[in-house]
N, C-alpha and C positions, 0 to 999 in steps of 0.2 A: 504494500499499500504506499510505502514511503515514496517510491519513484512515481507513482500515480499522482500523489499529492504534490510532489515537486514540480512535475511536468505541467500540471494544471496551473499551479501558481505561477510558474514561469511564463506561461502563455498569457496569462491575465495580470502580469506584474505592473503594467502601466496603470491599472485600476486598483491594484492591491487586493485582488479577490482571491480567496481560497476556499476550498471545500471545508465546511465546518468539521472540526475534530470528531465530534460525536457521530456525524454521518459517516466519516471514514471508518471509525472504530466499529460501528454497527452495520456497515455496508448499506446505509439507508438512502433511498432516493430523496431528491429534494430539488430546490431551485434557488437561484440567487437573482434578485432583481435590484440592481444598483448600477449607477453611472450610466443610465440609458440602456443597459444590457438586460436581457432576460436570458439566463442560463439555466436549463433544466438538465439534470444528471441522474444517472441510475448505475448501479453496479451489477456486473454479471460475471459468468464464468462459462467457458467453453473448453474444447479440447486443447487450446493453447494456454489456458489459465485464467486468472482473474483479470477483469478490466473495468474501466469507467467509461460509459458513453455519455457525451453531453451534446446538447444542441444549444448554440449561442445565436441570439438575434439582436441586432441593433438596427435602429431605423436609418443610420447613415452608412451601413455596410451590407454586404451580402451575408446571409446566414452561413453558419458552419456546423457541421455534424461530425463529431470526432470521437474516436475510440482511443483510449490510452491503456496500454497493456501494463501488467505488473512489472515488466522489465523496462518500461519507459517508452517502448515502441509506440509510434503514432500512426493511426490508420484514418484516412478521410472517408467518411460515409456520405451517402447521398443527402443533399440538402435541397430545400426548395429553390427552384430557379426563380430569380426575381425579374428577369426579362425574357421575352420569347422572340424568336426570329420571325420575321414577317416576309411576305412575298406580294408582289403586285399581281401575281396570278392567283385567282380565287381558289382553284383546287389545291394548289401547293400551300396557300396560306391556311386553308382549313386543315390540311394534314399537319402543318407546323403547330397550329393551335391545339390540335388533338394530342400531339406528342408532348407538348408543354403540360397540358392538363393531365395526361396520363401519368407523367413523371411526378408532377406535384401531388397528385392524389395518392400515388404509391408511397411517397415520402410521408405524407400525413398519416396513412395507414400504419407505416412503420413506427412513426413517432407515438401514435396513440397506443400501440401494442406495448411500448416501453413505459407508458404512463405519463408521457409528455403531452399534457392536455391544455397547457397554457399557450395562447396564441396572441402575438402582437397583431395590430391592425394590419401591418404589411404581410405578416404570415397568413392571416385570415383571407386577405385579398388574393395573394398569389396562389393560395390553395383553392380558390373558387368557392370558398364556403359562403360568401355573400350570395351566390346564386343558387344554393341548395334550398330545396323546399322542405 
């Protein structure tokens, strides 16, 4: 856990953000909402060992979805696309829009499965949740 905590703290050192000690000790999920950031995190374990997954959103940057392994290794996971490609050709533009929506919906599904259910307005809009009935 030490390398996970250090790697996370190093990534967010500009804002002096760290995972609360109690959450590290108990491998408890949680979130940090400070300095314009919303960071949701959870702990897990797979065949490669323990890890921390986090999703960080800030209105001034693209979102990031990251896994930090117990050995400090970092893996980038899929995050919401904040922009989509467009085309002047209607059929191609429709395809590009569908790809954008499919990607973002898959990311939302993955986040919700992890218990990451807090959404900023930008996340909400990029995920198309404003259009859901």
